[in-house]
N, C-alpha and C positions, 0 to 999 in steps of 0.2 A: 116972293116965297110961292106963289101958285106955280110958276114955271120951274122953280126949282125941283118941286116935288116930281113934276113930269120927266126933268132931266135926269133926276136920280133913278127914276124907274126904268128910263131908256138905258142908261149908263149900265144898270144892273143886268138888263136884258142882254145888253152887248158881252156880258162877262159871263156867258151861260156854258153849263155842261150838263149831261143827263146821267141820271142814276134811275134805277127803277122805282116805280111807285110804292111797292111793297116796303113797308118799313120807313117809309119816307117820313122827315120830320113834320111836326106839326107847324101851323103858322106861329104860334106863341115861340116855339123853338127857332124857327127859321129868323124870326125879327130880332130875338134877344140875342143869337150868335151875330148876326149882321152887325147889329148896333154895337156889341160889345168888341168887335174887330174893327170899329170904325169905318165901316162901309155903307153906314146908313145916312152919310150927309147930314142934312137938317132933320132927319126922321127921327121921331121919339117913337116909342113903343106903340101908342094909340094910332099914330100916323101910319106907321109900318103896318099895323093889324088891318087899318081902313082900307090901305091900297091891296093888302093881301086879298081881302074879301072882294074887292072890286075885280082885281086880276081874276080872281076864281069864278065870278060871274060871268065876265065879258070875253075872256080869252079861249080859244080851243084847247083842246088838252094837250097837243103837242108844243105849242107855245107857252102854255102855262107850265108844263113840266119843266121846260128849259129855263123860264123866269124863276121859278122857285128853286130849282136847284143852284142857279146863279147866286141868288140871294144867301143860299146857304153855304155854299162852297167857295164862292167868290173866284171861280176858275173862268178864264176865257175859252168861249166855245162860239165864238161869233160864226164860223163857218158852218156849225151845226143848224145855226137859225137860218142862213142862207140856204142850205140844203133842203129846207121845209118845203121849199118851192113857191111859187105865187107871192112875190115879195110884197104885192100890193096888199095881199090879205092880212099879212103879218102887220104892215105899216097901218092899214085901216083899223086892226084890233088894238093896236097900240094908242092910236088916235081916240079911239072909243073910251079905251081905259083912262086916258088923260082927261076927257071931257067928265066922265063919271067921278073921277078923283076931285076935279074942280068942284062938283056939284055936292059931293058927299064927304070929303074929307077935310075939307077946309073951314 
């Protein structure tokens, strides 16, 4: 279960696209839509919202924007993530997110 939450978060990060922050959906809207469309894996609303809060706290704004939009749209935008530069920065942030999720969301 613990690793499945991380794997879902990483899979969602790999299916990203970018939209403007203006008028962006709320955490509740993002989680509701993602789960309703069957893209939440084992996430329920509470786990999704907890993960959202963790991501909001630990990710840089560019990575966060891509992740949240991916959760909402389900679109693949892996090239956009790769274009962010410094892949170690993104990997480190996702690892920090994983550790924070284990400590706070399970």
